[in-house]
C-alpha positions as CSV (number, residue, x, y, z in Angstrom):
1,X,22.6,-40.7,54.1
2,X,20.5,-42.8,56.4
3,X,21.8,-40.8,59.3
4,X,20.7,-37.5,57.6
5,X,17.2,-38.8,57.0
6,X,17.0,-40.0,60.6
7,X,18.0,-36.5,61.8
8,X,15.6,-34.8,59.5
9,X,12.7,-37.0,60.7
10,X,13.6,-36.4,64.3
11,X,13.8,-32.6,63.6
12,X,10.3,-32.6,62.0
13,X,8.8,-34.7,64.8
14,X,10.3,-32.4,67.4
15,X,8.6,-29.4,65.7
16,X,5.2,-31.0,66.1
17,X,2.1,-30.8,63.9
18,X,2.7,-27.2,62.7
19,X,5.8,-28.5,60.8
20,X,3.4,-30.2,58.2
21,X,1.9,-26.9,56.9
22,X,5.3,-25.2,57.0
23,X,6.9,-27.9,54.9
24,X,3.9,-27.9,52.5
25,X,4.3,-24.1,52.1
26,X,8.0,-24.6,51.5
27,X,7.4,-27.3,48.8
28,X,4.8,-25.2,46.9
29,X,7.0,-22.0,47.2
30,X,10.0,-23.7,45.6
31,X,8.0,-25.4,42.9
32,X,6.7,-22.0,41.9
33,X,10.1,-20.3,42.2
34,X,11.7,-23.0,40.0
35,X,8.9,-22.6,37.4
36,X,9.5,-18.8,37.2
37,X,13.3,-19.1,37.2
38,X,13.3,-21.5,34.3
39,X,10.6,-19.6,32.3
40,X,12.5,-16.3,32.7
41,X,15.8,-17.9,31.9
42,X,14.4,-19.1,28.7
43,X,13.3,-15.6,27.8
44,X,16.9,-14.2,28.4
45,X,19.0,-16.8,26.6
46,X,19.2,-17.5,22.8
47,X,17.5,-14.2,22.0
48,X,17.4,-12.2,18.8
49,X,18.2,-8.5,18.5
50,X,15.5,-5.8,17.9
51,X,17.0,-5.3,14.4
52,X,16.7,-9.0,13.6
53,X,13.1,-9.0,15.0
54,X,12.2,-6.1,12.7
55,X,13.7,-7.9,9.6
56,X,11.7,-11.1,10.5
57,X,8.4,-9.2,10.8
58,X,9.1,-7.3,7.6
59,X,9.7,-10.6,5.7
60,X,6.9,-12.4,7.7
61,X,9.2,-15.1,8.9
62,X,9.3,-16.8,12.3
63,X,12.6,-17.0,14.2
64,X,14.4,-20.3,14.0
65,X,13.4,-22.8,16.7
66,X,16.7,-22.5,18.6
67,X,15.9,-18.9,19.5
68,X,13.5,-18.9,22.5
69,X,14.2,-15.5,24.0
70,X,11.7,-12.6,24.7
71,X,12.1,-11.0,21.3
72,X,11.8,-14.3,19.5
73,X,8.6,-15.2,21.4
74,X,7.1,-11.8,20.6
75,X,7.8,-12.1,16.9
76,X,6.6,-15.7,16.8
77,X,3.3,-14.8,18.6
78,X,2.7,-11.7,16.4
79,X,3.3,-13.5,13.1
80,X,1.0,-16.3,14.2
81,X,-1.9,-13.9,14.7
82,X,-1.0,-11.3,12.0
83,X,-3.8,-10.2,9.7
84,X,-1.9,-8.0,7.2
85,X,-4.3,-5.2,7.8
86,X,-2.0,-2.3,8.9
87,X,-4.5,-0.8,11.4
88,X,-5.5,-4.1,12.8
89,X,-1.9,-5.4,13.0
90,X,-1.0,-2.5,15.3
91,X,-3.7,-3.6,17.7
92,X,-2.6,-7.3,17.4
93,X,1.0,-6.3,18.2
94,X,-0.1,-4.3,21.3
95,X,-2.3,-7.2,22.5
96,X,0.6,-9.6,22.0
97,X,3.0,-7.4,24.0
98,X,0.4,-7.0,26.8
99,X,-0.2,-10.8,26.9
100,X,3.5,-11.6,27.2
101,X,4.0,-8.9,29.8
102,X,1.1,-10.2,31.8
103,X,2.5,-13.8,31.6
104,X,5.7,-12.6,33.5
105,X,3.6,-11.8,36.6
106,X,2.2,-15.3,36.8
107,X,2.8,-16.9,40.2
108,X,4.8,-13.9,41.5
109,X,2.0,-12.8,43.9
110,X,1.6,-16.4,45.1
111,X,5.4,-16.6,45.8
112,X,5.3,-13.4,47.8
113,X,2.2,-14.6,49.8
114,X,3.8,-18.0,50.6
115,X,7.0,-16.3,51.7
116,X,5.0,-14.1,54.1
117,X,2.9,-17.0,55.4
118,X,5.9,-19.2,56.4
119,X,7.0,-17.1,59.4
120,X,3.4,-16.7,60.5
121,X,3.1,-20.5,60.6
122,X,6.3,-20.5,62.6
123,X,4.8,-18.0,65.0
124,X,1.7,-20.3,65.3
125,X,4.1,-23.1,66.2
126,X,5.7,-20.9,68.9
127,X,2.3,-20.3,70.4
128,X,1.4,-24.0,70.4
129,X,4.8,-24.8,72.0
130,X,4.4,-22.3,74.7
131,X,0.8,-23.5,75.4
132,X,2.2,-27.0,75.8
133,X,4.9,-25.6,78.2
134,X,2.3,-23.8,80.3
135,X,0.2,-27.0,80.4
136,X,3.2,-28.9,81.8
137,X,3.8,-26.1,84.4
138,X,0.1,-26.2,85.4
139,X,0.3,-30.0,86.0
140,X,3.8,-30.5,87.3
141,X,5.0,-27.0,88.3
142,X,8.4,-25.9,87.2
143,X,10.2,-28.9,88.6
144,X,9.8,-31.1,85.5
145,X,12.4,-29.6,83.2
146,X,12.3,-32.5,80.7
147,X,8.5,-32.1,80.1
148,X,8.9,-28.3,79.7
149,X,11.7,-28.8,77.2
150,X,9.3,-30.5,74.7
151,X,7.1,-27.4,74.5
152,X,10.0,-25.1,74.2
153,X,11.5,-27.3,71.5
154,X,8.3,-27.1,69.5
155,X,8.3,-23.3,69.8
156,X,11.9,-22.8,68.8
157,X,12.0,-25.3,65.9
158,X,8.8,-24.1,64.2
159,X,10.0,-20.4,64.4
160,X,13.4,-21.4,63.0
161,X,11.9,-23.4,60.2
162,X,9.4,-20.7,59.3
163,X,12.2,-18.1,59.0
164,X,14.4,-20.6,57.0
165,X,11.6,-20.9,54.5
166,X,10.6,-17.3,54.4
167,X,14.0,-15.5,54.1
168,X,15.2,-17.2,50.9
169,X,11.6,-17.1,49.6
170,X,11.4,-13.3,50.1
171,X,14.8,-12.8,48.4
172,X,13.8,-14.9,45.4
173,X,10.4,-13.0,45.2
174,X,12.3,-9.7,45.0
175,X,14.8,-11.1,42.5
176,X,12.0,-12.5,40.3
177,X,10.1,-9.2,40.4
178,X,13.3,-7.3,39.2
179,X,13.8,-9.9,36.5
180,X,10.2,-9.6,35.3
181,X,10.5,-5.8,35.3
182,X,13.6,-6.0,33.0
183,X,11.9,-8.4,30.7
184,X,8.7,-6.3,30.5
185,X,10.8,-3.2,29.6
186,X,12.6,-5.3,26.9
187,X,9.4,-6.7,25.4
188,X,7.7,-3.2,25.4
189,X,10.7,-1.6,23.7
190,X,10.8,-4.3,21.0
191,X,7.0,-3.9,20.5
192,X,7.5,-0.1,20.0
193,X,10.3,-0.8,17.5
194,X,8.3,-3.3,15.6
195,X,5.4,-0.8,15.0
196,X,7.3,0.7,12.0
197,X,7.3,-2.7,10.3
198,X,3.6,-3.5,10.8
């Protein structure tokens, strides 16, 4: 374990100062991804059917606490704000559906932006590394291979790290968008079904 941390520290130091923003982007990216994965997982598991949702709305009862899925959340939120005025309740149900649908997009744009920023920071590291290399060539010529290697190392390591952060981030961004789209469809369909019980 000690050897692993030593190798990681050496790797980060070899990448130079640009490694700091790349690692910060990576940390923020995965915190947001985990937040969205856990939130959407909760909306998928322990759900109730549309028929059960309709029965609960008809009887003005909230779903049991063990049910935390998308339909359960929609029924719970609607019953909490219900007015028992048929015309107004239709608007309240629509507003509840829109609020839940909007909550699914939270952080998704930030995840996509952070995933796109990582390789650009890697490219910045490439430029910095090549500038260091040219500075060495200017002073020592091409005879000092050891000094040139430092700049080339910075260029390659930052590019590699930027891509290692970006590729899984872009994959997760696409996956979360698909997941959110499916949940939006499910919530909207349940909202339309519940209209008859309002």
